[in-house]
Each structure stands twice: as C-alpha cells, then as structure tokens.
KETORTOR-695774 format. One record per residue (C-alpha): x, y, z; residue in one letter. Coordinates in pm, 1 decimal. Layout:
<recs>
px X; py Y; pz Z; res A $
...
</recs>
This chain:
<recs>
px 649.4; py -5570.3; pz -4385.2; res M $
px 736.6; py -5371.8; pz -4073.9; res T $
px 452.2; py -5125.6; pz -4132.1; res V $
px 207.0; py -5414.1; pz -4169.3; res T $
px 324.3; py -5573.5; pz -3845.3; res N $
px 299.2; py -5242.2; pz -3659.6; res T $
px -55.7; py -5181.2; pz -3781.6; res A $
px -155.0; py -5533.5; pz -3687.3; res A $
px -5.1; py -5491.3; pz -3341.6; res A $
px -187.5; py -5163.4; pz -3290.1; res A $
px -515.1; py -5320.1; pz -3401.6; res E $
px -459.5; py -5613.3; pz -3166.8; res Q $
px -382.0; py -5376.2; pz -2877.0; res A $
px -696.7; py -5175.6; pz -2944.2; res A $
px -899.0; py -5495.8; pz -2957.3; res S $
px -750.0; py -5611.7; pz -2629.8; res N $
px -819.0; py -5276.0; pz -2466.3; res S $
px -1178.0; py -5282.2; pz -2587.6; res S $
px -1225.4; py -5633.3; pz -2458.1; res E $
px -1067.7; py -5544.2; pz -2123.4; res A $
px -1296.1; py -5240.6; pz -2089.8; res L $
px -1597.5; py -5453.8; pz -2175.0; res E $
px -1495.1; py -5711.8; pz -1915.2; res V $
px -1446.8; py -5443.7; pz -1650.9; res Q $
px -1783.6; py -5289.5; pz -1733.2; res T $
px -1960.0; py -5625.0; pz -1702.2; res R $
px -1779.8; py -5692.7; pz -1375.3; res A $
px -1875.4; py -5352.0; pz -1243.6; res F $
px -2244.5; py -5397.3; pz -1317.7; res F $
px -2238.3; py -5749.3; pz -1180.9; res A $
px -2080.2; py -5633.8; pz -855.6; res D $
px -2322.2; py -5343.1; pz -837.3; res A $
px -2619.8; py -5576.1; pz -887.8; res S $
px -2502.8; py -5809.7; pz -612.7; res L $
px -2429.7; py -5511.1; pz -387.7; res W $
px -2783.1; py -5370.3; pz -433.6; res V $
px -2941.0; py -5708.5; pz -366.4; res Q $
px -2739.5; py -5770.9; pz -49.9; res S $
px -2725.3; py -5416.1; pz 92.4; res H $
px -3052.4; py -5262.6; pz -21.3; res W $
px -3148.1; py -5151.1; pz 331.1; res L $
px -2815.3; py -4980.1; pz 393.4; res Q $
px -2840.6; py -4815.8; pz 50.6; res I $
px -3184.8; py -4675.1; pz 132.8; res L $
px -3071.1; py -4542.3; pz 468.7; res V $
px -2754.0; py -4392.6; pz 313.6; res A $
px -2959.7; py -4234.2; pz 35.1; res T $
px -3192.3; py -4072.4; pz 288.9; res G $
px -2897.9; py -3936.3; pz 489.0; res I $
px -2731.7; py -3809.9; pz 169.5; res A $
px -3050.6; py -3628.5; pz 65.5; res V $
px -3067.4; py -3464.4; pz 407.2; res G $
px -2703.8; py -3354.4; pz 381.2; res V $
px -2767.6; py -3217.4; pz 32.2; res V $
px -3064.9; py -3013.6; pz 154.8; res L $
px -2861.2; py -2881.5; pz 448.3; res L $
px -2574.5; py -2776.8; pz 220.9; res L $
px -2814.9; py -2604.5; pz -20.0; res Y $
px -2963.3; py -2417.0; pz 275.4; res W $
px -2615.9; py -2306.6; pz 382.6; res L $
px -2547.4; py -2185.7; pz 29.4; res R $
px -2869.1; py -1983.1; pz 22.6; res S $
px -2783.3; py -1842.7; pz 366.8; res W $
px -2449.9; py -1722.9; pz 229.8; res G $
px -2628.0; py -1548.1; pz -58.6; res A $
px -2868.7; py -1376.3; pz 181.5; res K $
px -2577.5; py -1266.6; pz 399.0; res L $
px -2427.4; py -1088.7; pz 99.3; res C $
px -2755.3; py -912.6; pz 22.5; res Q $
px -2807.4; py -790.8; pz 378.8; res R $
px -2468.1; py -622.9; pz 408.6; res S $
px -2466.9; py -243.7; pz 383.4; res D $
px -2170.9; py -9.6; pz 355.6; res G $
px -1811.4; py -127.1; pz 315.2; res P $
px -1754.4; py -499.1; pz 272.3; res M $
px -1679.1; py -690.5; pz 591.5; res G $
px -1540.4; py -1035.1; pz 659.7; res W $
px -1892.2; py -1169.0; pz 714.9; res G $
px -1984.6; py -1060.7; pz 364.6; res T $
px -1667.5; py -1214.0; pz 222.1; res I $
px -1735.5; py -1550.1; pz 389.2; res V $
px -2100.6; py -1536.6; pz 282.5; res G $
px -2002.1; py -1473.0; pz -78.1; res R $
px -1755.9; py -1763.0; pz -68.9; res A $
px -2025.2; py -1994.1; pz 72.0; res V $
px -2271.7; py -1883.1; pz -194.9; res S $
px -2020.6; py -1995.9; pz -461.5; res R $
px -2043.9; py -2359.2; pz -345.2; res T $
px -2110.2; py -2580.7; pz -647.2; res G $
px -2377.4; py -2848.6; pz -677.7; res S $
px -2120.4; py -3109.6; pz -783.7; res F $
px -1928.0; py -3055.8; pz -458.6; res F $
px -2250.1; py -3075.4; pz -254.5; res I $
px -2352.1; py -3406.4; pz -412.2; res V $
px -2007.1; py -3562.7; pz -390.3; res M $
px -1964.3; py -3455.0; pz -28.2; res L $
px -2297.3; py -3611.5; pz 62.1; res S $
px -2213.2; py -3934.4; pz -118.8; res V $
px -1869.5; py -3951.1; pz 38.6; res R $
px -2012.4; py -3909.4; pz 389.7; res L $
px -2246.0; py -4209.5; pz 353.1; res V $
px -2037.4; py -4430.2; pz 125.4; res S $
px -1869.5; py -4620.8; pz 409.2; res N $
px -2204.1; py -4702.7; pz 566.9; res Y $
px -2342.3; py -4848.3; pz 242.3; res A $
px -2020.9; py -5055.2; pz 187.0; res A $
px -2006.4; py -5021.9; pz -194.4; res P $
px -1784.7; py -5241.5; pz -414.9; res P $
px -1416.2; py -5157.7; pz -437.8; res A $
px -1440.8; py -5017.2; pz -791.4; res M $
px -1735.2; py -4794.7; pz -698.6; res L $
px -1553.6; py -4684.4; pz -382.8; res E $
px -1247.8; py -4577.9; pz -585.9; res K $
px -1468.5; py -4389.4; pz -831.4; res T $
px -1642.9; py -4202.8; pz -547.9; res I $
px -1308.7; py -4118.7; pz -385.5; res A $
px -1166.8; py -3983.3; pz -711.3; res F $
px -1471.6; py -3770.6; pz -792.4; res L $
px -1478.0; py -3641.0; pz -435.1; res F $
px -1111.2; py -3539.9; pz -464.9; res T $
px -1183.2; py -3352.5; pz -786.7; res V $
px -1479.7; py -3175.8; pz -629.2; res A $
px -1286.0; py -3076.3; pz -315.4; res V $
px -982.7; py -2948.3; pz -504.5; res V $
px -1173.0; py -2725.6; pz -746.7; res F $
px -1421.2; py -2610.7; pz -482.8; res Q $
px -1128.4; py -2517.2; pz -257.3; res G $
px -982.4; py -2312.8; pz -543.2; res A $
px -1314.6; py -2129.4; pz -582.8; res I $
px -1337.5; py -2054.1; pz -209.9; res W $
px -976.9; py -1936.6; pz -195.6; res A $
px -1034.0; py -1709.1; pz -495.4; res R $
px -1340.2; py -1549.0; pz -337.5; res E $
px -1164.8; py -1491.3; pz -3.0; res I $
px -852.3; py -1343.0; pz -164.9; res I $
px -1051.6; py -1115.6; pz -394.0; res L $
px -1284.7; py -1024.5; pz -109.3; res G $
px -988.2; py -919.7; pz 104.9; res A $
px -858.5; py -697.8; pz -177.1; res I $
px -1202.1; py -545.6; pz -240.0; res E $
px -1242.6; py -483.5; pz 131.9; res K $
px -932.5; py -265.2; pz 118.2; res K $
px -1020.7; py -88.7; pz -204.4; res T $
px -1378.2; py -16.3; pz -95.5; res E $
px -1265.7; py 163.7; pz 219.1; res S $
px -1333.4; py 532.8; pz 248.6; res E $
px -993.3; py 643.2; pz 128.5; res N $
px -983.0; py 430.9; pz -186.1; res Y $
px -1342.4; py 438.2; pz -302.4; res H $
px -1382.6; py 539.2; pz -662.9; res G $
px -1015.7; py 517.5; pz -757.6; res E $
px -889.9; py 374.4; pz -1083.8; res A $
px -742.1; py 85.3; pz -889.1; res L $
px -1090.3; py -62.9; pz -854.3; res L $
px -1097.8; py -119.4; pz -1229.7; res S $
px -785.1; py -333.6; pz -1193.5; res A $
px -979.2; py -594.8; pz -996.6; res L $
px -1070.2; py -765.0; pz -1324.1; res G $
px -703.2; py -825.8; pz -1400.3; res L $
px -634.0; py -929.7; pz -1041.6; res I $
px -929.5; py -1172.6; pz -1053.5; res R $
px -793.1; py -1324.9; pz -1374.0; res L $
px -444.1; py -1371.4; pz -1230.6; res L $
px -571.8; py -1523.7; pz -907.1; res V $
px -812.4; py -1754.7; pz -1092.5; res T $
px -548.1; py -1881.7; pz -1332.1; res V $
px -298.7; py -1945.0; pz -1051.2; res A $
px -544.0; py -2126.4; pz -822.4; res L $
px -701.0; py -2343.9; pz -1091.4; res F $
px -358.0; py -2433.4; pz -1230.6; res A $
px -264.5; py -2562.1; pz -885.7; res I $
px -595.7; py -2749.2; pz -862.5; res A $
px -538.1; py -2912.3; pz -1201.1; res L $
px -191.1; py -3028.2; pz -1098.6; res V $
px -331.7; py -3179.4; pz -777.6; res V $
px -604.7; py -3367.7; pz -967.4; res V $
px -361.7; py -3504.5; pz -1225.6; res L $
px -128.5; py -3614.3; pz -948.0; res D $
px -415.1; py -3808.4; pz -786.4; res N $
px -478.1; py -3976.6; pz -1121.4; res L $
px -121.8; py -4104.4; pz -1118.4; res G $
px 0.2; py -3872.5; pz -1392.8; res V $
px 362.5; py -3758.9; pz -1367.7; res N $
px 316.8; py -3384.6; pz -1319.1; res V $
px 686.2; py -3299.4; pz -1292.3; res T $
px 708.4; py -3197.8; pz -1656.9; res G $
px 381.7; py -3002.6; pz -1634.9; res L $
px 498.3; py -2812.2; pz -1327.6; res V $
px 829.2; py -2736.4; pz -1495.9; res A $
px 648.9; py -2613.3; pz -1807.5; res G $
px 418.4; py -2391.8; pz -1602.5; res L $
px 721.9; py -2256.1; pz -1418.9; res G $
px 905.3; py -2172.1; pz -1739.8; res V $
px 593.7; py -2014.7; pz -1888.2; res G $
px 536.9; py -1811.0; pz -1574.7; res G $
px 896.4; py -1689.8; pz -1578.7; res I $
px 865.9; py -1588.6; pz -1944.6; res A $
px 543.8; py -1398.2; pz -1882.7; res I $
px 691.6; py -1237.3; pz -1571.7; res G $
px 999.8; py -1117.1; pz -1757.2; res L $
px 790.5; py -982.6; pz -2044.8; res A $
px 557.7; py -786.7; pz -1817.0; res A $
px 777.1; py -730.2; pz -1514.4; res Q $
px 720.3; py -354.5; pz -1522.8; res G $
px 342.3; py -391.4; pz -1518.6; res I $
px 347.1; py -654.9; pz -1245.6; res F $
px 592.5; py -451.7; pz -1038.0; res A $
px 364.2; py -147.1; pz -1048.2; res D $
px 57.9; py -365.2; pz -981.5; res L $
px 212.0; py -524.4; pz -674.0; res F $
px 333.8; py -181.6; pz -563.6; res A $
px -25.3; py -55.3; pz -587.1; res A $
px -140.6; py -345.9; pz -370.8; res L $
px 141.7; py -269.5; pz -126.3; res A $
px 19.3; py 89.5; pz -102.3; res I $
px -330.7; py -37.1; pz -18.4; res I $
px -226.0; py -289.8; pz 244.6; res F $
px 73.4; py -110.2; pz 397.6; res D $
px -90.9; py 235.4; pz 373.1; res K $
px 214.7; py 463.4; pz 355.9; res P $
px -28.1; py 724.6; pz 223.3; res F $
px -385.8; py 753.1; pz 98.8; res R $
px -574.6; py 967.4; pz -143.3; res R $
px -596.8; py 1320.7; pz -8.3; res G $
px -276.5; py 1293.7; pz 197.2; res D $
px -6.2; py 1555.8; pz 165.1; res K $
px 324.8; py 1388.9; pz 82.2; res V $
px 678.4; py 1495.3; pz 5.8; res M $
px 940.7; py 1302.9; pz -190.8; res Y $
px 1253.1; py 1429.8; pz -366.3; res D $
px 1169.4; py 1790.9; pz -456.6; res Q $
px 793.2; py 1732.9; pz -486.9; res T $
px 542.2; py 1838.9; pz -223.8; res V $
px 174.0; py 1795.8; pz -296.9; res G $
px -156.0; py 1614.6; pz -240.9; res V $
px -221.2; py 1258.1; pz -360.1; res V $
px -509.4; py 1277.4; pz -606.6; res E $
px -526.6; py 921.7; pz -742.2; res E $
px -361.6; py 583.6; pz -687.5; res I $
px -388.5; py 389.5; pz -1012.0; res G $
px -292.9; py 46.2; pz -1137.0; res L $
px 45.7; py 161.5; pz -1267.8; res K $
px 103.9; py 514.1; pz -1140.3; res S $
px 14.7; py 763.8; pz -870.5; res T $
px -85.4; py 1123.7; pz -941.7; res R $
px 24.0; py 1398.6; pz -704.0; res V $
px -102.5; py 1757.1; pz -730.3; res R $
px 197.8; py 1967.0; pz -632.7; res S $
px 159.4; py 2290.6; pz -438.1; res F $
px 273.8; py 2473.1; pz -751.9; res D $
px -43.8; py 2357.0; pz -929.8; res G $
px 79.6; py 2095.4; pz -1178.5; res E $
px -1.3; py 1722.2; pz -1163.8; res V $
px 304.8; py 1502.8; pz -1128.0; res R $
px 277.8; py 1136.2; pz -1230.0; res I $
px 516.2; py 872.4; pz -1097.5; res I $
px 503.4; py 492.3; pz -1124.8; res S $
px 405.4; py 309.1; pz -810.2; res N $
px 728.5; py 109.4; pz -793.7; res K $
px 949.7; py 417.4; pz -827.1; res Q $
px 741.0; py 599.0; pz -568.4; res L $
px 779.3; py 322.2; pz -309.0; res L $
px 1154.0; py 309.5; pz -373.9; res D $
px 1183.3; py 669.9; pz -252.0; res K $
px 1173.9; py 812.5; pz 97.4; res E $
px 819.5; py 944.1; pz 133.2; res I $
px 724.3; py 1192.8; pz 400.3; res Q $
px 353.9; py 1185.0; pz 481.5; res N $
px 291.8; py 1541.0; pz 591.1; res I $
px -75.0; py 1473.2; pz 668.4; res S $
px 21.3; py 1254.2; pz 963.9; res N $
px 213.4; py 1530.8; pz 1139.9; res R $
px 51.5; py 1681.3; pz 1448.4; res D $
px 247.0; py 2006.5; pz 1439.2; res H $
px 465.7; py 2222.7; pz 1216.4; res I $
px 803.8; py 2333.2; pz 1351.9; res R $
px 954.3; py 2659.5; pz 1233.3; res I $
px 1313.4; py 2769.0; pz 1287.0; res K $
px 1371.9; py 3143.5; pz 1317.2; res L $
px 1732.6; py 3268.4; pz 1361.9; res P $
px 1771.5; py 3608.5; pz 1528.6; res V $
px 2088.0; py 3818.4; pz 1546.9; res G $
px 2134.8; py 4064.9; pz 1833.9; res V $
px 2389.4; py 4347.4; pz 1834.4; res A $
px 2698.1; py 4313.6; pz 2053.5; res Y $
px 2619.0; py 4648.6; pz 2207.2; res E $
px 2309.8; py 4499.8; pz 2376.9; res T $
px 2345.8; py 4502.1; pz 2758.0; res P $
px 2391.3; py 4158.9; pz 2918.4; res P $
px 2075.0; py 4206.2; pz 3122.5; res E $
px 1867.4; py 4232.8; pz 2806.2; res Q $
px 2046.5; py 3932.5; pz 2655.5; res L $
px 1956.5; py 3726.8; pz 2961.4; res E $
px 1590.4; py 3827.6; pz 2933.9; res A $
px 1574.6; py 3757.3; pz 2560.7; res L $
px 1463.5; py 3385.7; pz 2581.6; res P $
px 1167.1; py 3468.4; pz 2806.0; res D $
px 1082.4; py 3769.1; pz 2591.1; res M $
px 1070.4; py 3564.6; pz 2268.7; res L $
px 878.8; py 3280.7; pz 2439.7; res T $
px 606.9; py 3525.0; pz 2538.0; res G $
px 587.0; py 3663.9; pz 2183.5; res I $
px 547.8; py 3310.3; pz 2037.0; res V $
px 281.2; py 3205.8; pz 2286.0; res E $
px 89.4; py 3525.5; pz 2224.0; res E $
px 90.3; py 3448.1; pz 1849.4; res A $
px -51.8; py 3096.9; pz 1904.6; res G $
px 258.5; py 2877.4; pz 1901.1; res G $
px 463.8; py 2688.1; pz 2155.3; res S $
px 838.9; py 2725.6; pz 2195.5; res V $
px 1050.5; py 2412.7; pz 2146.4; res A $
px 1386.9; py 2583.5; pz 2184.7; res R $
px 1496.4; py 2940.1; pz 2260.3; res A $
px 1869.3; py 2971.7; pz 2321.0; res S $
px 2187.0; py 3133.8; pz 2197.5; res Y $
px 2371.7; py 2957.6; pz 1918.0; res E $
px 2708.4; py 3129.2; pz 1873.1; res A $
px 2902.8; py 3455.2; pz 1867.1; res L $
px 2872.6; py 3551.4; pz 1502.5; res G $
px 3079.1; py 3786.7; pz 1291.7; res A $
px 2854.1; py 4085.0; pz 1352.0; res S $
px 2593.9; py 3966.4; pz 1606.5; res S $
px 2511.7; py 3736.0; pz 1893.1; res V $
px 2328.6; py 3455.2; pz 1714.2; res D $
px 2005.7; py 3332.9; pz 1872.5; res F $
px 1789.6; py 3040.9; pz 1749.5; res N $
px 1415.5; py 3028.3; pz 1807.5; res L $
px 1227.4; py 2704.7; pz 1734.3; res W $
px 851.2; py 2701.8; pz 1782.4; res F $
px 564.0; py 2465.8; pz 1693.6; res D $
px 222.3; py 2536.4; pz 1546.3; res I $
px -48.5; py 2269.9; pz 1608.0; res P $
px -188.2; py 2088.8; pz 1301.5; res G $
px -51.0; py 2044.2; pz 951.2; res D $
px -191.5; py 2353.6; pz 779.9; res D $
px 96.0; py 2554.5; pz 633.0; res W $
px -107.9; py 2869.8; pz 560.5; res P $
px -199.0; py 2887.5; pz 929.6; res T $
px 164.8; py 2825.7; pz 1023.6; res A $
px 278.8; py 3106.8; pz 795.4; res H $
px 36.6; py 3347.9; pz 959.8; res K $
px 166.2; py 3256.4; pz 1303.9; res V $
px 524.2; py 3296.2; pz 1183.8; res R $
px 442.7; py 3642.8; pz 1045.9; res D $
px 291.7; py 3743.4; pz 1379.8; res K $
px 602.6; py 3623.5; pz 1561.7; res V $
px 837.3; py 3817.8; pz 1331.5; res I $
px 637.5; py 4139.0; pz 1359.3; res I $
px 607.3; py 4093.2; pz 1736.0; res G $
px 984.8; py 4055.6; pz 1768.2; res I $
px 1048.8; py 4370.8; pz 1566.9; res L $
px 801.3; py 4572.3; pz 1774.1; res R $
px 939.8; py 4448.5; pz 2105.2; res R $
px 1300.5; py 4506.7; pz 1999.5; res F $
px 1212.0; py 4860.5; pz 1892.4; res A $
px 1048.2; py 4924.4; pz 2229.6; res A $
px 1340.1; py 4775.9; pz 2423.9; res E $
px 1606.8; py 4946.7; pz 2213.9; res G $
px 1753.5; py 4618.6; pz 2090.4; res I $
px 1900.1; py 4634.9; pz 1743.5; res S $
px 1941.9; py 4357.2; pz 1486.8; res I $
px 2270.2; py 4435.2; pz 1308.0; res P $
px 2338.2; py 4362.8; pz 948.8; res Y $
px 2685.0; py 4304.0; pz 800.9; res P $
px 2855.5; py 4625.0; pz 679.2; res T $
px 3179.4; py 4673.7; pz 489.4; res Q $
px 3400.3; py 4986.5; pz 447.1; res T $
px 3644.2; py 5018.0; pz 156.7; res T $
px 3957.8; py 5236.4; pz 185.4; res Y $
px 4159.7; py 5360.1; pz -111.4; res T $
px 4532.1; py 5449.8; pz -98.9; res A $
px 4750.9; py 5650.5; pz -333.8; res D $
px 5079.2; py 5509.8; pz -476.6; res P $
px 5270.9; py 5626.0; pz -172.2; res S $
px 5043.1; py 5425.9; pz 56.9; res G $
px 4863.1; py 5726.2; pz 200.8; res K $
px 4493.5; py 5662.1; pz 252.9; res L $
px 4259.2; py 5868.3; pz 43.2; res I $
px 3956.4; py 5953.4; pz 245.4; res M $
px 3617.1; py 5925.2; pz 75.9; res P $
px 3535.4; py 6275.2; pz 195.9; res Y $
px 3724.8; py 6607.4; pz 140.4; res P $
px 3971.8; py 6706.5; pz 402.1; res E $
px 3866.2; py 7015.1; pz 603.8; res V $
px 4138.0; py 7263.1; pz 705.0; res Q $
px 4127.0; py 7358.6; pz 1072.2; res P $
px 4008.4; py 7715.5; pz 1135.4; res V $
px 4244.1; py 7936.6; pz 1339.1; res R $
px 4071.2; py 8134.3; pz 1606.6; res R $
px 4200.7; py 8488.4; pz 1655.0; res V $
px 4206.5; py 8610.9; pz 2005.0; res D $
px 4055.7; py 8957.1; pz 1984.0; res K $
px 4216.1; py 9088.5; pz 2294.5; res E $
px 4558.0; py 8956.6; pz 2183.4; res A $
px 4512.3; py 9132.7; pz 1849.1; res G $
px 4434.3; py 9463.8; pz 2016.2; res E $
px 4749.6; py 9442.1; pz 2219.7; res R $
</recs>
C-alpha cells in the first residue's frame, strides 16, 4: 500500500512539474510576443548595435592571431596577450554583445534573467581560458629564453598545461554552480579532499616540478653555469622536470633531484668576477729584518708581473721554524686553468727572487739522539781521538 502511494505521489509530482513547465513556456512566449510587438524598434536598433559589437570583437580576435604570427624570436608579453585574445570564444562574443544592448531593448524579466545567467557562464569560462593562456605564456616565456631553450623542461609544459587547466576550470565550474543557487560547499570540500589525496600520493613529483619552476623564475643557476654544492663542482648540463644533471670536473655526470638541490647551499661559480688564491710563505728566522720589511713589496711586484692583483700581503705569525707570511692575490675572471697558470708563475717567481736575494724557505727538521743505559749520549758518528802534535825542537832537546 505504501509503495503504491509513493508511486502515485511521484507520478503526480512529475505531472505537476510538466504542467508548470508548460505554463512557464507559454508565459514566456506570450511575454516575448508582446515585447516584440511593443518594442520592435528598440529591438532592431539593439540588434544592429549587437552585430557591430560582434564584428568588432571578431576583428580583435583576428588581430590577436596576427600578432602571434608576426612575433619572431623569444616570446614576449605582446605575443602572450595576442595569443590570449585569439582564444576568445564565439559564445562569449555573442553573449557580451547581447548583454551590452539588453537594457536598451528592455526584454521581459524571464528573458533578462536568462541573458544574465548565460553571460555569467560565458564570462567565467572565458576568464579561465584567458588566465590559462597568460599563465602558460609566462612559463613558456621563461623556458624559451636563451639559457633554457631545448631543455627537457619544455616537454613538461604538457603536464603543466593540464594542471593549470584543471584547476582553473574547476574554479569556473564552482562559480557557475554557485550562481545557479547550488550549494557548492560539499563540492568544494570534495575537491579539497581529492586534491589533498592526489598531492600526498605524488608529493615527490610535484615538489620536484615546483622546484624546477623555482629554478626558472628565481634563476639561482642556468644551463652552462659552473656550480658547487657539497663536494660536487661541475657544469650544469640539463635542468629537467624532476632532476638536474651536473657534469663534474672529474668527468662523471651527477644527477640530483631539483628539490634536494635547492635545499642545499649552492655556489654559482660562473657569477664570480675573480678567483682568489691563498699562498702561505715561510721565511727563515735568519733573514735580516731589512729583507723582511721589503718582502710585501717584493711579493706584490711578483704577483702583478704574473697578471694578478694582491688583496693581502702581510705577516701572519712567528711559526715553529719560520716567519709565516700570507699572500692573497686575485685573478680576473672565473677560469681556473688560467688561475692555475698565474699561480704557477707566482710560485716560480718567488723561488727565483728568493734565490737571488739569499732568502731561504726553511722546512721542519728533527734530530734524534740515542743514549746508553748510563745516560751517556751515543753520537751518530764515530768519536775521533785528538792528535797530539810533537814539537820537533822540544824533541831534539
């Protein structure tokens, strides 16, 4: 009995809904017919204006497409805006034109609500399309620069485009449903939970992806730069979606994930304008004070003659076997082979000048003495008995 009553109620509700829809449809057409009869002149004028607006918007869209075709070389902001304009949809163009002239034509309330709703839908989704093109254009502008052209990161733009598209159109869908009066709280919560689940499942991939984007925008280093982190010194060969490849100076390729690389202290050697070399020099204590006083100027001249510039030339301390002197000098540029050649010239020049001036560089020495059980020292060389001289004259006497 209950099932029969429920079915009957459902059938009655469907019948009532169908009748209500039919009544609303008849009322809509009746109002539209009266509106056309009473406002036909305004409708014609509004239609003409709308057609003109449509033609203008189509011209702007074609202008955006031509702007993209004219651009040469790396992508600029003009090209990005032109590409976004060229993605303008026909539905948005029509609805924008209708919305601009709808108030002048004074349509019925039901038609006005329909136009407003369709215009909202068109604006929301068209805004998502424009935002997607601008965001992706900004990323491509960075990746198409001279230092990133041809890298594997460019192939990741497909995944980035997918993520951006899904995020933007999900937001657009929520906005449209909210305008329809739908309670979107549960939908937003579901999208949030789903996003958290996906993020936790692929957090490593997303972390490396965002780290790759951070490398592009923040530019701590670029392909071809010489970098140093931990115990690795080498040249950046490729910045990929998940990892970066560094050719070490020893010859092997070292691969490290982008996230781990950014977590380290990175020294970009390519950005240095000079190489500083520290050269300690020990001078014997027997060196006269006059020569010690002239030593800073002497070493400065040797460095400048070799092609470097002295940053510091001064005594450091009184060492165990020498007067310790520290020489710091700079070589312009970041080329280590050139710096090594200059350093070799400086070392050889110091040795030659010290030899000419009679200045010695001592080295630590140690002497070991051995004693017998009585404590008497045993010399490392045989003892020589003194020779007695015989006075010849005294012997003759």
